N, C-alpha and C positions, 0 to 999 in steps of 0.2 A: 676786274683787276687789270692793270696796265703794266707793260714791260718797258715803258718810256719815262725818262726823267728830263725835265727842262732845267738847265743850269743857267741862272742869271748871275753872271760873274762881274763883280766890282762895279755895279751900277750904283755908285755912292757919291755923296756930296763932296768928298775929298777932292775929286777932280775939278769941281767948280772953283776951288781955291787956287788952282794953278793958272799962271798967266797964259799957258798954252791951251786952256779949255776952249773948245771950238764951238761957239754958239751958232755958227752958220747952219750946220746940219743937225744940231742937237734936238730941235723940235721934232724933226722927222724921226730921228732915232727914238725919242721918247714915245711917240705915237706907235711906232713899229714894235718897240719892246713891250708896250702895254697890250697891243693886239696879240702878240705871241703869248704873253702871260694869260690873258683872258681865254685864248683858244686852248691853252694847256689845262686851265681850270675846267673848262667845259668838257674836255676829253678825259678828265680824271687822271691826268699824268701826275706823277710825283714832281714837286717843284723844290729846287734847292737854290737858296740864296747864299751867295758867297761874297764876303766883304774882305777887302785887302787891308791888312794892318801892318804897321811898322813901329819900332820903338819910339821914334820921335817925329815931330812935324805934323803936317796935315793928315797923314795916314795913321797917326797914333790914336788909339782909342780915347786918350785924354783930350785930344783936340775937339772932340764932339762932332767931327765930320765923317767918322766911320759909321755912317747910317745910310739907308737907301735914299736915292734921289727922291725929292719931295713929290714929284709928279707921278711916280710909279705906285700903283695900288696893288699890293700883295699882302693881305693881312696875316695869313698863317702859312708860311712855307712849311713843307714837310721836314726840311732840315735847313738850318742856318748856322754858319760858322765863319770865323775869321781865318784867313789864310795868310801865311807869311812868306810865301814863295810865289813864283809866276804860275805854276801849275796848281790847280785846286786839289790835286791828289796828294801833294807832298805835305806830310805832317798833319793831315786832316782826317776827319771821320768819313770822308766821301766814299772811298772804296768799300768799306764795310757796310755803309748804308745801302749802296747800290746792290751789293750781293745779297744782303738780308731781305731786300725788297724785290728780288727777282728782276732787276732792271737789266735789259739787254741793249737798249738804245738810248743814247744821250742826244739831246738837242742843245746846242751851245749858242749862247747869246751874251751880250754885255759889253763891257768896256775893258780894255782896249783891244780892238780887232786883232792887231798884229802881235800883241804881247800875251796877256793872260788868257784871252780867248783862244788864240792859236796854240799856245803852249799846252793848255788843258786839252784841246782837241787832239793834238799829237799824242799826249800821254795816255788819254783815254783809249785811243785807237791801239796804241802799243800794248795796252793791258787787255785788249780783246773786245771792247765795246764797239758796237756799230755807232757811228757818230754822224749826226747831221749838223752842219755848220751853217747858221742862218745869217748870212752877211748883212742883210737889211735890218737885222735886230742887233747889230753891233755898232759901236761908236769908237772913234779915235780922234786924235788931234794931229796937227802937222808935226813932222819929225825931220830934223836935219841930220844928214849922215856925215861921215868923216870927210867926204869930199866937199862939203858945203852945200850939197843939193838938198833942198827942202821938198819932202814928199807931202803931197796933199792927203787929206783923209781918204778921198776917193782912190787915189793911186795906191795907198796902203791897203785899202780893202780889196782892190783888184789883185794886187800882188799876193795877198794872203789867200784869197780864193783860189788863185792859180796854183799855189804850192800845196794846198790842202786837197783840192778836188780830185777824187779818184785814187788818192794815195792814203790819206788819213781820214777822209770824210767825204760825205756826199754834200756838196755845197748846194743849198737850196733856198727858196723863198719861204716866207712865212706860210703861205698857202700850201706849198708842197710839203713842208714839214708837218703841218696839221693834217693833210690828206693822206700822208704815207701810212699804209697799213690799216686804213679805215675799215676795209672789209674784215680783216683779221680782228680788229678791235670789236666790231659788231658781233662777230662769231663768238669771241671769248665772252662778251657780255651776255649773249643769249645762253651760253652754256653754264654760266655762273648761277 
């Protein structure tokens, strides 16, 4: 039994329909996201797939784009749901699922690094979960702020990591997330 859950947040086709979709680093993201999913499956972690939905447009269920990115392989997540807010905890079955399954640690991945992934990280931390934020398994697009400055995906990821690390999460690599607690996982498996 594991006390860890991987959250794959908003890794969905809706984003490809936006003019801001950033193909420059999306192949790297897809490889990294799949590596984290595959590692989580091997570890026996619970896997939660979250898809963002809105009443209209490319994020509406009726659009047909509220579905996982085609390249990602995850046949049977332990929980899958649509969220309608930035945090995956708001108005969803996530918190109850985590409590019922004895989850103490969340591993955060998905799209957009500085929005839904960051918001869910902060919310999960405030609710008492230990959170690992895996920057290399998140993706985002350029963002222009009120001053006219356009932030690159890399700048947004660095900023997000800086504000989360040590406060709301342990910012880590895929390898670090998968290695964390390995001795404890083995001991729990042997005791079972």
